Each structure stands twice: as C-alpha cells, then as structure tokens.
C-alpha positions in Angstrom: 27.0 -22.8 -7.6 26.5 -26.5 -7.8 22.8 -26.8 -7.2 19.6 -26.7 -9.2 17.3 -24.2 -7.7 13.5 -24.8 -7.6 11.9 -22.9 -10.5 10.1 -19.9 -9.1 6.9 -21.1 -10.8 7.1 -24.3 -8.6 7.2 -22.4 -5.3 3.5 -22.5 -4.7 3.3 -26.2 -5.4 5.4 -27.1 -2.4 4.7 -26.3 1.3 6.7 -23.5 3.0 7.8 -26.0 5.7 9.3 -28.3 3.1 11.0 -25.5 1.2 12.4 -24.0 4.4 14.2 -27.2 5.2 15.4 -28.0 1.6 16.5 -24.6 0.3 19.9 -23.1 1.1 20.3 -19.4 1.8 22.0 -19.1 -1.6 18.9 -20.6 -3.3 16.6 -18.3 -1.3 18.7 -15.3 -2.4 18.5 -16.4 -6.0 14.7 -17.0 -5.8 14.3 -13.6 -4.1 16.3 -11.9 -6.9 14.2 -13.6 -9.6 10.9 -12.7 -7.9 12.0 -9.1 -7.6 13.0 -9.0 -11.2 9.7 -10.7 -12.3 7.7 -8.2 -10.2 9.5 -5.2 -11.7 8.9 -6.6 -15.2 5.3 -7.4 -14.5 4.8 -3.8 -13.0 6.2 -2.3 -16.2 3.9 -4.5 -18.4 0.9 -3.6 -16.2 1.7 0.1 -16.5 2.0 -0.1 -20.3 -1.2 -2.2 -20.5 -3.1 0.4 -18.4 -1.8 3.2 -20.6 -3.0 1.3 -23.7 -6.5 0.9 -22.1 -6.7 4.5 -21.2 -5.6 5.5 -24.7 -8.1 3.1 -26.4 -11.1 4.1 -24.4 -10.4 7.7 -23.4 -12.8 9.2 -25.9 -15.6 7.0 -24.6 -15.0 7.5 -20.9 -14.7 11.2 -20.6 -14.0 12.7 -17.2 -17.0 11.1 -15.4 -16.4 9.5 -12.0 -18.0 6.2 -11.3 -18.7 3.3 -13.7 -19.0 3.6 -17.5 -20.0 0.6 -19.7 -18.6 0.5 -23.2 -19.9 -2.0 -25.8 -17.1 -3.2 -28.1 -17.7 -6.2 -30.3 -18.5 -9.2 -28.1 -17.4 -7.4 -24.9 -18.8 -5.0 -22.5 -15.9 -3.1 -21.1 -16.7 -1.9 -17.6 -14.5 1.1 -16.7 -14.6 2.3 -13.1 -13.1 5.7 -12.2 -13.1 6.0 -8.4 -13.6 9.3 -6.6 -10.5 10.3 -4.7 -11.2 13.0 -2.1 -8.6 14.9 -0.1 -9.3 17.5 2.5 -7.0 20.3 3.4 -6.3 19.7 7.1 -5.5 23.4 7.9 -8.8 24.6 6.4 -10.7 21.8 8.2 -9.1 22.9 11.4 -10.3 26.5 10.8 -13.8 25.1 10.1 -13.6 23.1 13.4 -13.0 26.3 15.3 -15.9 28.1 13.5 -18.3 25.2 14.3 -17.3 25.1 18.0 -16.8 28.8 18.7 -19.3 30.6 16.4 -22.0 28.0 15.7 -21.8 26.2 19.0 -21.8 22.9 17.3 -19.9 19.8 18.3 -17.1 19.4 15.6 -17.1 15.6 16.3 -20.6 15.5 14.7 -18.9 16.6 11.4 -15.2 15.9 11.6 -13.3 12.7 12.4 -10.4 13.8 14.5 -7.6 11.4 14.4 -4.9 11.8 17.0 -1.6 10.1 16.5 2.0 10.5 17.7 5.0 10.2 15.4 7.3 7.5 16.8 10.5 9.3 16.2 9.3 12.3 18.1 8.0 10.1 20.9 11.5 8.5 21.2 13.1 12.0 21.6 10.8 13.1 24.4 11.9 13.1 28.1 11.0 9.8 29.9 8.3 11.6 32.0 6.4 12.6 28.9 6.8 9.2 27.4 5.4 7.6 30.5 2.4 9.9 30.3 1.7 8.6 26.7 2.6 5.0 27.3 -0.9 3.8 28.2 -2.1 5.0 24.8 0.8 3.3 22.9 0.6 -0.3 21.6 3.6 -1.8 19.7 3.1 -4.8 17.5 5.1 -6.4 14.7 4.6 -5.3 11.2 5.1 -7.4 8.0 8.5 -8.9 8.1 10.8 -8.3 5.2 14.0 -10.1 4.1 16.9 -8.8 2.1 19.8 -10.9 1.0 23.2 -9.2 1.1 26.1 -11.2 -0.3 29.2 -11.0 1.9 32.4 -9.9 0.2 
C-alpha cells in the first residue's frame, strides 16, 4: 500500500464530506479495522476498570439499590446501583385473566400490553393474512452498518 492513511485520531478534525472524497476504500477498510481494534481494547480496559472499582468499594456499597456516597480522601465517590426489574410474561398473563374474569377489572389499567409481530413469521404467512396486517406495519431503515471484505 502506497498511501499514508489519516490517523484515526484526526478523523473528527475533518468533515465527513471531505474525508469521503479523499479516502480510498483501502484506507476506509484500514481505519475501520483500527477503530474496531481500538474499541475492543477500550472495552477490555473498561471491564477491567469496572472490576477494580467494584472490588475496591464492594465492602462500602453493600447490596443496596440506588445511590451510595463514599467519602475517600478528597473525593466523594458516588455509586449508583440501578434497579432492574423483569416480569414473568406467563405469570402476568395469568394475572391478566384473573383481573378480567374474576375481579372484573380492566387489565389495561394495570398492565401495558405490547402487541408485536415477528418479521420472519410475517414473511412466511399467506398473502391474504399479510394484507390484513399491512395497515399496522411500518418499515423504516435502521442504522446502516459497513463491513469491508477483502477480495481474494
């Protein structure tokens, strides 16, 4: 390769429009590979650092959810442990039936019912069923990804 690629650190200093016209596909592939490697290394470092923090302050945090303040030297270390709630869908469905049929309550007052359709199942349906669902279906573009595959 007979080019000098733009250092990854300089990418944010140049407009995307300018880079798009100046960089070759080979340079883009090299930058992509470098960014992926940098991200993987940064992710490893972040995981190690977070393990160090957990180890250092574990005895002072306990198992409390929420925010804990730890005074250490000239720093207040603010540790936030978020609450993560999961609901068992099968049990909630049983409760929905009890609310409706036995208690004569509207389950929608207590439960958010999300209805969705799996796209791969939709594609396998007969056309007449698809047409029934089409008014409820909106297709939009997701986040574009790029992958560079070197030709052999």
